[in-house]
C-alpha distance (Angstrom), angle and dihedral (degrees) to the residues before:
residue distance angle dihedral
M1 . . .
Q2 3.76 . .
T3 3.75 121.1 .
R4 3.73 120.2 -143.1
R5 3.70 118.0 -129.3
A6 3.74 121.2 -149.8
K7 3.75 109.1 -107.0
K8 3.78 109.8 -115.6
T9 3.74 114.3 -135.2
A10 3.73 125.1 -174.2
R11 3.75 111.8 -114.4
V12 3.76 110.1 -123.9
E13 3.76 116.3 -154.6
P14 3.80 114.2 -135.3
L15 3.76 116.5 -110.8
P16 3.80 120.7 -125.6
I17 3.78 109.3 -98.0
L18 3.82 98.4 -150.9
P19 3.83 95.3 79.2
V20 3.80 89.7 49.9
I21 3.81 92.2 50.0
E22 3.81 91.8 47.2
K23 3.81 90.9 50.4
V24 3.82 91.4 51.5
I25 3.83 91.8 47.0
R26 3.80 91.9 50.2
G27 3.80 91.0 44.7
L28 3.80 90.3 54.9
G29 3.81 91.8 51.5
F30 3.80 97.5 -110.7
T31 3.81 94.3 122.1
K32 3.82 98.8 119.2
R33 3.79 94.2 47.1
Y34 3.79 92.3 45.7
D35 3.81 92.5 47.6
G36 3.81 90.7 48.7
W37 3.78 91.2 52.9
Q38 3.79 89.8 49.2
V39 3.81 87.3 62.3
V40 3.82 90.5 49.3
T41 3.79 91.5 54.3
K42 3.81 94.1 43.2
W43 3.83 95.4 46.5
P44 3.85 95.1 113.3
E45 3.80 91.6 51.3
I46 3.80 92.2 46.8
V47 3.82 98.7 49.1
G48 3.78 101.1 29.6
E49 3.76 135.0 -121.7
N50 3.84 99.8 -63.6
I51 3.80 97.9 49.9
A52 3.81 91.7 39.2
A53 3.81 89.2 56.1
A54 3.81 89.7 56.2
S55 3.80 99.8 39.0
K56 3.76 144.0 35.6
A57 3.78 130.1 -156.6
E58 3.78 100.9 -133.0
R59 3.76 106.5 177.3
Y60 3.76 149.0 -13.8
A61 3.80 127.8 -137.5
D62 3.81 133.1 162.5
G63 3.81 95.6 -14.2
I64 3.81 94.4 -46.1
L65 3.80 123.2 116.1
Y66 3.81 111.4 -154.4
V67 3.79 114.3 -150.8
K68 3.79 125.3 -173.2
V69 3.80 114.3 -147.0
K70 3.83 127.9 -158.3
S71 3.79 98.5 -134.3
D72 3.78 145.5 -1.8
T73 3.79 89.5 -103.6
W74 3.79 91.4 57.3
R75 3.80 91.0 43.0
M76 3.80 89.2 58.2
E77 3.82 92.0 44.9
I78 3.80 92.4 51.2
H79 3.80 91.5 43.0
M80 3.81 89.4 56.6
K81 3.83 89.4 52.0
I82 3.79 96.6 42.1
D83 3.83 94.3 108.4
T84 3.80 91.0 52.4
I85 3.80 91.3 47.0
M86 3.82 91.5 49.1
S87 3.79 89.2 49.0
E88 3.81 90.3 53.7
I89 3.80 91.2 47.5
K90 3.82 92.3 50.1
K91 3.82 90.3 54.3
L92 3.80 89.8 63.5
P93 3.81 119.0 89.4
Y94 3.80 89.6 -122.3
G95 3.82 96.7 37.8
K96 3.79 98.5 90.9
S97 3.79 90.8 81.6
I98 3.84 91.5 69.1
K99 3.80 111.6 88.8
E100 3.80 99.4 162.2
I101 3.80 141.7 11.6
R102 3.79 118.5 -143.3
L103 3.78 118.7 -163.3
A104 3.79 120.4 -150.8
């Protein structure tokens, strides 16, 4: 009588999908739009907890980041820090796509 042995298969670890998606996006020529949306999603990390609590990056189009602000007081506060915020954005690998921030 023959005994069956379990067939050994090498376990293959799954690869992260994000690099693949980014490569496809860049290959299709959507780099600027994708990079702009990266800034939208990372807004709280870029500006910090206090400003993020009073504002929200809502969208990106043609180099412009549109940010909704809770109040006029916060709009003025963020406006005074806009150069610092732009500087932080430009440090990011995907930040070069942002040319202007518009507060609403």
